[in-house]
C-alpha positions in Angstrom: 31.2 149.5 50.6 34.6 147.8 50.4 35.1 144.9 52.7 38.2 144.4 54.8 40.4 141.4 54.3 41.0 141.0 58.0 39.5 138.1 60.1 38.2 138.1 63.6 41.5 136.6 64.8 43.6 139.6 64.3 41.4 142.6 65.1 39.9 144.0 68.3 36.3 143.5 69.2 35.4 147.0 68.3 36.9 146.6 64.8 35.3 143.1 64.6 31.9 144.6 65.4 32.4 147.4 62.9 33.3 144.9 60.2 30.3 142.8 61.0 27.9 145.7 61.0 29.4 146.9 57.7 28.8 143.5 56.2 25.2 143.6 57.5 24.7 147.0 55.9 25.8 145.6 52.5 23.4 142.6 52.6 20.6 144.9 53.7 21.3 147.4 51.0 21.4 144.6 48.4 18.1 143.1 49.7 16.4 146.5 49.8 17.4 147.1 46.2 16.0 143.8 45.2 12.7 144.5 46.9 12.3 148.0 45.5 13.6 146.8 42.1 10.7 144.3 41.8 8.2 147.1 42.6 9.8 149.3 39.8 9.2 146.5 37.3 5.6 146.0 38.5 4.9 149.7 38.1 6.3 149.6 34.5 9.3 151.9 35.1 11.6 148.9 34.4 10.9 146.2 31.8 12.2 143.2 33.7 13.9 142.3 36.9 16.0 139.4 38.1 17.7 139.9 41.5 20.2 138.4 43.9 17.9 138.2 46.9 18.6 135.2 49.1 22.2 134.9 47.9 23.7 137.9 49.8 25.7 136.2 52.5 27.8 133.8 50.4 28.6 136.6 47.9 29.8 138.7 50.8 32.2 135.9 51.8 33.4 135.5 48.2 34.1 139.2 47.9 36.2 139.1 51.1 38.6 136.7 49.3 38.6 138.4 45.9 41.9 140.2 45.3 43.2 142.7 42.8 43.9 140.9 39.5 41.2 138.3 40.1 38.4 137.8 37.6 34.8 137.0 38.1 32.7 135.1 35.5 29.3 135.1 37.0 25.6 135.4 36.4 22.8 137.8 37.0 22.3 137.3 40.7 25.7 138.5 41.9 24.7 142.1 42.8 25.8 141.7 46.5 29.2 140.7 45.4 29.6 143.7 43.2 28.3 146.0 45.9 30.6 144.5 48.5 33.6 145.4 46.2 32.3 148.9 45.8 31.7 148.3 42.1 27.9 148.8 42.2 26.0 151.5 44.0 22.2 151.5 44.6 21.8 154.3 42.1 23.8 152.3 39.5 21.5 149.4 40.3 18.4 151.4 39.5 19.8 153.0 36.4 20.5 149.4 35.2 16.8 148.6 35.7 15.7 151.7 33.8 18.2 151.0 30.9 19.9 154.4 31.2 22.2 154.9 28.2 24.7 157.0 30.0 27.7 154.9 31.0 28.5 157.3 33.8 25.2 156.4 35.5 24.7 152.9 34.2 28.3 151.7 34.0 27.6 148.0 33.4 26.3 148.2 29.8 24.8 151.7 29.1 21.3 150.1 29.1 22.2 147.5 26.5 21.6 144.6 28.9 18.9 144.1 31.5 19.8 144.8 35.1 21.9 142.3 37.0 24.6 141.9 34.3 27.9 143.2 35.6 31.4 144.0 34.3 34.4 146.1 35.0 36.4 148.1 32.5 39.5 146.4 31.1 40.1 149.2 28.5 40.6 152.9 28.8 38.9 155.4 26.6 41.5 154.9 23.8 40.9 151.1 23.8 44.2 150.4 25.5 44.6 147.8 28.3 44.3 149.1 31.8 46.5 147.6 34.6 44.2 144.7 35.4 46.5 143.7 38.4 45.5 146.8 40.2 41.8 146.4 40.1 39.2 143.8 40.8 37.8 142.4 37.5 34.5 141.1 36.2 34.1 139.7 32.7 30.8 140.9 31.2 27.8 138.8 32.1 25.4 137.2 29.6 21.9 136.0 30.4 22.2 132.5 28.9 22.3 129.9 31.7 25.7 128.4 32.2 27.0 130.6 29.4 29.5 132.2 31.8 31.2 128.8 32.4 33.3 128.3 29.2 35.1 131.6 29.5 35.9 130.9 33.2 38.2 128.1 32.1 40.3 130.5 30.0 40.3 133.2 32.7 41.8 130.6 35.1 44.2 129.1 32.5 45.7 132.5 31.9 47.2 132.4 35.4 48.8 129.1 34.6 50.2 130.5 31.4 51.6 133.6 33.1 53.2 131.5 35.9 54.9 129.0 33.7 55.5 130.4 30.2 58.7 132.6 30.0 59.1 135.7 27.9 55.6 137.1 28.2 55.2 140.7 29.2 52.7 140.3 32.0 53.0 143.9 33.3 49.3 144.8 33.2 47.9 141.3 33.4 49.4 139.1 36.1 51.6 138.9 39.2 53.2 135.5 38.7 49.9 133.8 37.9 48.6 134.4 41.4 45.1 135.4 40.2 42.0 133.3 40.7 39.1 133.1 38.4 35.8 133.0 40.3 32.7 131.5 38.7 29.2 131.6 40.0 26.2 129.6 38.8 22.8 128.5 40.1 22.1 124.9 41.0 19.6 124.5 38.1 22.1 125.6 35.5 24.5 122.9 36.5 22.4 120.6 34.4 23.7 122.5 31.3 26.4 120.8 29.2 28.5 124.0 29.4 28.9 123.6 33.1 29.8 119.9 33.0 32.2 120.4 30.1 33.9 123.2 31.9 34.2 121.2 35.2 35.8 118.3 33.3 38.2 120.6 31.4 39.2 122.5 34.6 40.0 119.3 36.3 42.2 118.1 33.4 44.0 121.5 33.1 44.4 122.1 36.8 43.8 125.8 36.7 43.1 128.2 39.6 39.3 128.7 39.5 36.7 128.6 42.2 33.2 127.7 41.1 30.4 128.7 43.5 27.1 126.9 43.1 24.2 128.9 44.7 21.8 126.2 45.6 18.2 127.2 46.5 16.9 123.8 45.4 15.0 125.2 42.4 15.8 126.0 38.8 13.3 128.7 37.7 10.0 127.0 39.0 11.3 123.5 38.8 12.6 121.7 41.9 16.0 120.0 42.0 14.6 116.5 41.6 13.9 117.3 38.0 17.3 118.9 37.4 19.9 116.8 39.2 20.5 113.1 39.8 20.3 112.4 43.6 19.0 116.1 43.9 22.5 117.1 45.0 25.1 118.4 42.5 28.1 117.9 44.9 27.2 114.2 45.2 27.4 113.9 41.4 30.7 115.8 41.4 32.2 113.8 44.2 34.1 111.7 41.6 36.1 114.9 40.8 37.4 115.1 44.3 41.2 115.1 44.4 43.0 112.5 46.5 46.6 111.4 47.2 46.8 109.5 44.0 44.8 111.6 41.5 44.5 115.3 40.6 41.1 116.8 40.6 39.0 119.3 42.5 38.7 120.3 46.1 35.0 120.1 46.8 33.7 122.2 49.7 30.1 122.2 51.1 28.7 125.0 53.2 25.3 126.3 54.3 24.5 129.7 52.7 23.2 131.2 56.0 26.3 130.4 58.1 28.4 133.6 58.2 31.5 132.3 60.0 31.5 129.0 58.0 31.2 130.9 54.8 34.1 133.1 55.6 36.4 130.2 56.5 35.2 128.1 53.5 36.0 130.9 51.0 39.4 131.7 52.6 40.2 128.0 52.2 39.0 127.9 48.6 41.0 131.0 47.8 44.2 129.7 49.3 44.0 126.3 47.5 43.3 127.8 44.1 45.7 130.7 44.4 48.7 128.9 45.9 48.4 125.4 44.5 46.6 126.1 41.2 44.0 123.5 42.1 40.4 124.1 41.0 37.8 124.3 43.8 34.0 123.9 43.8 32.0 125.5 46.6 28.5 124.0 46.9 26.6 126.6 48.9 23.4 124.9 50.1 20.2 125.9 51.9 19.8 129.2 50.1 16.5 130.8 49.4 14.9 132.9 46.7 12.5 135.3 48.5 10.9 136.8 45.4 11.0 133.8 43.2 12.9 133.5 40.0 12.1 136.8 38.4 9.4 139.5 38.2 7.6 137.4 35.5 6.0 135.2 38.2 5.5 134.6 41.9 7.1 131.6 43.7 4.0 131.1 45.7 2.6 129.4 42.6 5.0 126.5 42.7 6.3 126.3 46.3 4.4 124.5 49.1 3.4 126.4 52.2 6.0 124.3 54.2 8.8 125.3 51.8 7.8 128.9 51.9 7.8 128.9 55.7 11.2 127.2 55.7 12.6 129.9 53.4 11.3 132.7 55.6 13.0 131.1 58.7 16.3 130.3 56.9 16.7 133.4 54.8 20.4 134.1 54.9 19.9 137.8 55.9 17.6 136.8 58.7 20.0 134.1 60.0 22.8 136.6 59.8 20.8 139.1 61.8 19.8 136.5 64.4 23.5 135.5 64.7 24.6 139.1 65.3 22.0 139.5 68.1 22.7 136.1 69.7 26.4 136.7 69.7 26.0 140.0 71.4 27.7 141.9 68.6 24.9 144.4 68.4 21.3 144.9 69.6 17.9 145.3 68.2 17.8 149.1 68.4 21.2 149.4 66.5 20.2 147.0 63.8 16.8 148.7 63.4 18.5 152.1 63.0 20.8 150.7 60.3 17.8 149.2 58.5 15.9 152.4 58.6 18.7 154.5 57.3 19.3 152.0 54.5 15.7 152.1 53.5 15.9 155.9 53.2 19.2 155.7 51.3 18.0 153.2 48.8 14.7 154.9 48.2 16.5 158.2 47.6 18.9 156.4 45.2 15.9 155.0 43.3 14.2 158.4 43.2 17.3 160.2 42.0 18.1 157.5 39.4 14.6 157.8 37.9 14.8 161.6 37.9 18.2 161.5 36.2 16.9 159.0 33.7 14.1 161.3 32.7 16.0 164.6 32.9 17.4 164.8 29.4 14.2 163.3 27.9 12.1 166.0 29.4 14.5 168.7 28.1 14.3 167.2 24.6 10.5 166.9 24.9 10.2 170.6 25.8 12.4 171.5 22.8 10.4 169.3 20.5 7.0 170.5 21.7 8.1 174.1 20.8 9.2 173.0 17.3 6.0 171.0 16.7 3.8 173.9 17.8 5.5 176.3 15.4 5.3 173.8 12.6 1.6 173.1 13.3 0.6 176.8 13.0 2.2 177.1 9.6 0.9 173.7 8.3 -2.1 172.8 6.2 -2.5 169.9 8.6 -2.5 172.0 11.7 -5.0 169.9 13.6 -3.1 166.7 13.1 0.3 168.1 14.0 -1.2 169.8 17.1 -2.7 166.5 18.1 0.8 164.8 17.8 2.2 167.7 20.0 -0.6 167.3 22.6 -0.2 163.6 22.7 3.5 164.1 23.4 2.7 166.6 26.1 0.5 164.1 27.8 3.4 161.6 28.2 4.7 162.7 31.6 7.7 160.3 31.6 8.8 160.2 27.9 11.3 157.7 26.5 13.6 158.3 23.6 11.3 156.3 21.3 8.3 158.6 22.2 10.3 161.6 21.1 11.5 159.9 17.9 8.0 158.6 17.1 6.3 162.0 17.6 8.8 163.9 15.5 9.0 161.5 12.6 5.3 161.0 12.4 4.8 164.8 12.3 7.1 165.1 9.3 4.7 163.0 7.3 2.0 165.7 7.7 4.4 168.4 6.4 5.0 166.7 3.1 5.1 169.2 0.2 4.9 172.2 2.6 8.1 174.2 2.2 8.7 176.3 5.3 11.4 177.1 7.7 9.5 175.3 10.6 9.5 172.1 8.6 13.3 172.4 8.0 13.8 173.0 11.7 11.9 169.8 12.5 13.9 167.8 10.0 17.1 169.1 11.5 15.9 168.1 14.9 15.1 164.6 13.8 18.4 164.1 12.0 20.3 165.5 15.0 18.3 163.4 17.5 18.8 160.1 15.6 22.5 160.8 15.0 23.0 161.3 18.7 20.8 158.4 19.9 21.5 155.6 17.4 25.1 155.1 18.5 24.0 154.6 22.1 22.3 151.4 20.9 24.5 150.4 17.9 28.1 151.5 18.5 31.0 149.2 19.3 29.9 146.0 17.5 33.4 146.1 16.1 36.4 148.1 17.2 36.2 151.8 16.5 39.9 152.3 17.4 42.6 153.3 14.9 44.1 149.8 15.0 40.9 148.1 14.0 41.5 145.2 11.7 40.1 146.8 8.6 42.7 149.6 9.0 45.7 147.3 8.9 47.4 147.9 5.6 48.1 145.2 3.1 51.6 143.9 2.7 52.0 141.6 -0.2 54.0 138.3 -0.1 57.4 138.7 -1.6 59.3 135.9 -3.3 62.9 135.2 -4.1 63.7 134.7 -7.8 63.9 130.9 -7.4 61.1 130.6 -4.8 60.3 126.9 -4.4 56.7 125.6 -4.6 55.7 123.7 -1.5 52.5 122.2 -0.1 50.3 125.0 1.2 50.5 123.6 4.7 54.3 124.4 4.7 53.5 128.0 4.1 51.1 128.0 7.0 53.5 126.1 9.3 56.5 128.3 8.6 54.4 131.4 9.0 53.1 130.2 12.3 56.6 129.4 13.4 57.6 133.0 12.7 54.5 134.3 14.6 55.3 132.2 17.6 58.8 133.6 17.6 57.7 137.2 17.3 54.7 137.0 19.7 55.6 135.4 23.1 51.9 135.7 24.2 50.6 133.7 21.2 49.3 130.3 21.8 47.2 127.7 19.9 45.2 124.8 21.2 42.6 122.3 19.9 41.9 118.7 19.1 45.1 117.1 17.6 46.7 120.5 17.5 49.8 119.7 19.6 51.7 116.4 19.2 50.8 115.8 15.6 50.7 119.5 14.6 47.0 119.5 13.6 45.2 117.1 11.3 46.7 118.7 8.2 50.1 119.3 9.8 50.0 123.1 9.6 51.6 123.2 13.0 54.0 120.4 12.5 56.9 120.4 15.0 55.8 123.6 16.8 54.8 122.0 20.0 58.3 120.5 20.4 59.8 123.9 19.6 57.5 126.1 21.8 56.3 123.8 24.5 53.0 122.1 25.5 51.5 125.2 27.1 51.8 127.3 23.9 50.9 124.6 21.4 48.4 122.3 23.2 46.2 119.4 22.6 42.8 119.5 24.2 40.0 117.0 24.7 37.0 116.7 22.4 35.1 119.7 23.8 34.5 122.5 21.3 32.5 124.7 23.6 35.3 125.1 26.2 38.0 125.3 23.5 36.2 128.6 22.5 35.7 129.5 26.2 39.4 129.0 26.8 40.1 131.4 24.0 37.7 134.0 25.3 39.1 133.9 28.8 42.7 134.0 27.7 42.1 136.9 25.4 40.3 138.8 28.1 43.5 138.6 30.1 45.9 140.0 27.5 47.0 136.8 25.7 46.7 136.1 22.0 45.0 132.7 21.7 44.2 130.8 18.5 41.5 128.3 19.3 41.2 125.4 16.8 37.9 123.8 15.8 39.1 120.8 13.9 36.4 121.0 11.2 33.9 123.8 10.4 31.1 121.2 10.8 32.0 121.0 14.5 31.7 124.7 15.2 28.0 124.3 16.0 29.0 122.6 19.3 30.4 125.9 20.3 27.9 128.2 18.6 26.2 129.4 21.7 29.4 130.6 23.2 30.5 132.2 20.0 27.3 134.1 19.3 26.2 134.9 22.8 29.5 135.7 24.4 32.4 136.4 21.9 30.4 138.1 19.1 28.6 140.4 21.5 31.4 141.2 24.0 32.6 144.5 22.7 29.0 145.6 21.9 27.5 144.7 25.3 30.4 146.4 27.2 30.2 149.6 25.0 33.8 149.0 24.1 35.1 148.5 27.6 36.2 144.9 27.2 37.8 143.0 24.3 38.7 139.4 23.5 40.8 139.3 20.4 40.4 135.5 19.9 41.3 134.0 16.5 39.3 130.8 15.7 41.1 128.6 13.2 39.2 125.9 11.4 38.9 124.2 8.0 36.0 123.4 5.7 34.6 123.4 2.2 34.9 120.8 -0.6 35.9 117.6 1.0 33.4 114.7 1.1 30.4 113.8 3.1 27.8 115.4 5.4 30.1 116.1 8.3 33.4 117.1 6.7 32.4 119.5 3.9 31.4 122.5 6.0 30.0 125.4 4.1 27.4 126.7 6.4 28.4 130.3 5.8 25.0 131.9 5.7 24.2 130.7 9.2 27.6 131.8 10.5 27.4 135.3 8.9 24.0 136.0 10.5 24.8 134.5 14.0 28.3 135.9 14.4 28.0 139.7 13.7 30.8 141.1 15.8 33.3 138.6 14.6 35.2 138.8 11.3 34.6 135.9 9.0 37.4 135.2 6.6 37.5 132.6 3.8 40.9 132.4 2.2 41.3 130.6 -1.1 44.8 129.3 -0.3 47.2 129.0 2.6 49.3 132.0 1.7 46.2 134.1 1.9 45.2 132.4 5.2 48.7 133.1 6.7 48.3 136.7 5.7 45.0 136.9 7.6 46.7 135.6 10.7 49.5 138.2 10.3 46.9 141.0 9.9 44.8 139.9 12.9 47.8 139.9 15.2 48.3 143.5 14.4 44.8 144.3 15.6 42.7 143.3 18.6 39.5 141.9 17.3 38.0 138.4 17.1 37.9 136.5 13.8 37.0 133.1 12.3 39.5 131.9 9.7 38.2 129.1 7.5 41.0 127.4 5.7 40.2 125.4 2.5 40.2 121.8 3.6 41.3 120.5 0.2 44.1 123.1 -0.2 46.8 121.9 2.2 48.6 119.7 -0.4 48.2 122.1 -3.3 51.5 123.7 -4.4 52.2 127.4 -3.5 55.3 129.5 -3.7 56.9 130.0 -0.3 57.1 133.7 0.6 60.3 135.1 2.0 58.6 137.7 4.2 56.8 135.1 6.5 55.0 136.7 9.4 55.1 140.1 7.8 52.9 140.0 4.7 49.2 140.8 5.4 46.0 140.0 3.7 43.6 142.9 4.0 40.3 142.5 5.7 37.2 144.0 4.1 38.8 144.1 0.6 38.0 141.9 -2.4 40.6 140.8 -4.9 40.1 140.8 -8.6 41.9 137.7 -10.0 40.9 137.8 -13.7 39.9 140.7 -15.8 36.8 140.4 -18.0 34.1 142.4 -19.7 31.1 140.1 -20.1 30.1 139.0 -16.6 31.2 139.4 -13.0 31.7 136.1 -11.1 32.1 136.4 -7.4 33.1 133.5 -5.2 35.4 132.5 -2.3 37.3 129.7 -0.7 37.7 126.3 -2.5 34.9 127.0 -5.0 36.8 130.0 -6.3 39.4 127.7 -7.7 36.8 125.9 -9.7 35.5 129.3 -10.9 38.9 130.3 -12.1 39.3 127.0 -14.0 35.9 127.5 -15.7 36.8 131.1 -16.7 39.4 129.7 -19.0 36.8 127.3 -20.5 34.4 130.2 -21.0 37.0 132.1 -22.9 37.0 129.3 -25.5 33.4 130.2 -26.3 34.0 134.0 -26.4 32.9 134.8 -22.8 35.3 137.1 -20.9 34.5 136.6 -17.2 35.8 138.9 -14.5 36.6 136.7 -11.4 36.5 138.3 -8.0 37.5 136.7 -4.7 35.3 137.9 -1.8 38.1 136.9 0.6 36.3 138.3 3.7 32.6 137.8 4.2 32.3 139.9 7.4 33.0 142.6 6.5 32.5 142.4 2.8 34.0 144.8 0.2 34.2 148.0 2.1 35.7 149.7 -0.9 32.7 148.7 -3.1 34.9 147.2 -5.8 32.4 144.6 -6.9 29.9 147.3 -8.1 32.7 148.8 -10.2 33.1 145.5 -11.9 29.3 145.2 -12.5 29.3 148.7 -13.9 31.7 147.4 -16.5 30.2 143.9 -17.2 26.5 144.6 -16.5 26.0 141.0 -15.3 26.5 139.3 -11.9 26.7 135.7 -10.9 27.6 134.7 -7.3 28.8 131.1 -6.8 29.2 129.4 -3.5 28.7 126.0 -1.9 26.3 127.1 0.9 22.6 126.2 0.6 20.3 128.4 -1.6 19.5 131.6 0.2 22.6 131.3 2.4 25.8 133.3 1.9 25.1 134.1 -1.7 21.9 135.9 -0.7 23.9 137.9 1.8 26.4 138.9 -0.8 23.6 139.7 -3.2 22.1 142.0 -0.6 25.4 143.7 -0.1 26.1 144.3 -3.8 22.6 145.3 -4.9 21.3 147.2 -2.0 24.3 148.6 -0.2 26.5 149.1 -3.3 23.6 150.0 -5.6 24.7 147.6 -8.4 21.1 147.1 -9.6 21.2 150.2 -11.7 24.1 148.8 -13.8 22.5 145.4 -14.6 21.3 144.4 -18.1 20.0 141.1 -16.8 18.8 139.6 -13.5 21.6 138.9 -11.1 21.8 135.3 -10.2 23.3 132.8 -7.7 24.6 129.3 -8.1 24.8 127.4 -4.9 24.8 123.8 -3.5 21.7 121.8 -3.3 19.5 122.5 -0.2 20.9 119.5 1.7 24.2 118.4 3.2 26.6 117.0 0.6 26.5 113.2 0.1 29.6 111.2 0.7 32.2 110.4 -2.0 33.3 112.0 -5.2 29.9 111.6 -6.8 28.3 113.0 -3.7 30.4 116.1 -4.0 29.7 116.4 -7.8 25.9 116.2 -7.4 25.6 118.2 -4.2 27.8 121.3 -4.8 28.5 123.5 -7.8 30.9 121.8 -10.2 32.7 123.0 -13.4 29.8 122.0 -15.7 27.2 123.7 -13.4 29.2 127.0 -13.5 29.9 126.9 -17.2 26.3 126.2 -18.1 25.0 128.8 -15.7 27.2 131.5 -17.1 26.5 130.4 -20.7 22.8 130.4 -20.0 22.9 134.0 -18.7 24.8 135.1 -21.9 22.3 133.1 -24.1 19.4 135.0 -22.5 20.8 138.3 -23.4 22.3 137.4 -26.8 20.9 134.1 -28.2 22.4 134.7 -31.6 26.0 134.7 -30.4 25.3 132.1 -27.7 22.8 129.6 -29.0 21.0 127.3 -26.5 23.4 124.7 -25.0 20.8 122.1 -23.9 
């Protein structure tokens, strides 16, 4: 279904006719898939459906201008576009609806996302980059409305970087920055802040992106007057129009049913973005949504009869068909024959996809039924096991869960019955789960040899007379070395460039490496992260700065919905090794003391979360991460930049290990676990505890995701028999997570002589000022008294009550 890039001006009439009829086939195939897809949902074969009907013609025009190396960042109605590029077949479409877990059959997510979410493979089977310049690329879709917009900014900016920054090996990623990033969005979703923030940032950066707004005058069931001022998004955006004096956007408006106008409009948009690196917005109006928003409701419930009649008459496929007939390009009989053949083709694809989906399930069902039957006839609970078997036989179209449920339930009724048939069933269950679980759980993190947790530690080395400098100097000089060694490394954020970040950890680096590599941005956290994702998807190594940890929540949706899930939802076929650099912990006040670790840990599975106690450790984390290809959040200690540290002489080379704790002080009486700024207080208190005869073992968690892969904390608890976790998150936050890891995953409960405890901040944000810090977060006295109290409980004679 590939479309030609030729226009009607340079081909014969026969070729022109052939091209038009091929285009008509594509839009009819796509529409037929949508119509049959809805029926599959209503019959229960598919769980949910959201389709691209009514948007076929403009997507065809967009596909015509989409070249190798280009990237799409779209949403769940772009099926026609993918079909036009030959990247989605009808059978793939139906396998997506059925959630087939075979990537050969459902190549978009192996059943992990609902249908309509598209991607292409950026990585080969070994996790290495493919040549992205030789294929048409689509970043992996997410369902969240406007969530595709932030990454679009970075996908487009990468072309600018590749065109203007010297020394980068762009072999697999760019041809002189000629690639365009194409974004698509529905008119309702333009009300989202992500859209407006991206539009503003794109205009500032002047990057080659084309944003298509599919406007059918509704957002879900709500008409445009409730979404958009003046009921017209391009009127609102008219202030972004470039002119002779000011840079901005080229704004184009076109009707979604006008084939020739669409083709010319998209050719124009492509040329402007590709050649001039000017962003373009194409407002595609007068579109329809023939089946309503989704299979969860009918649009007849919220559209007037007049509107429904207008939609029937102005459906883009109908208008295209009418134009073909009126222009004498084809006749009724020829088009009817095309439509009939397509109907057969798509129905056959649907039937084959469902048969393929069920095929292995039925084979496994047959195998399991035989095992259950044998077990039943040897069991004391024969009747119950036979009933389970018969219930399974009655399921004509079994799912994996039906097989698992039947087998596991049957095992309960074989308890205490030792026989070969029971062992056979047990082996079947274990084998089945071992094979099936990875289909739903693999690739949350990299599973390649160069994964971050496999990068070996290299300790900092020091000259005999190594000077002590501010911690920020260690960071700055280490970053300097990294920028020298990695031409594709770049950093950007608020106050990052000219002043070298608010704590001067990048001091002087913009002047040395240029404004494109060390960049200031506007105040726009969501698209700072989006920039990073898009740049990383195109082979660059970005560090996105969020000025303070407290501000990361402005970008949380993009972090949790897009970056954290990227490798997982693509089954390891895409990666975005973005490093997020921020600073938090132990300053003063509600908005500059960020310690919201519990929330981050639970929302950002798929991203490493690292909490270094000092700047040397932080620098080592950056060095480690650049040897791998996974995303990470590095939280530097906000009150540590001016503390003195020795300056290593192997800058850029030493590496802090990920997933490994560090024992800082040996002890025998109690294990104290902490991280970040609070750890420094714990170390100070450990000396005070020694004065009263308490030998505390102090351990730095260092990395929270993942935590202690070598299970070193349980070894400490085995020795001390007591555990206290100290952090400045709220009660039940990160400390509860660490407790779960140590007690449940590491099994430390069996070595405890007293109840494990936590010491956290109060359940509110810290109040401002030194007193606010003291009374809001764990202080020296809190820690001392907590430890002493635990020792008093177990040995009141040696440790009499303190107060």
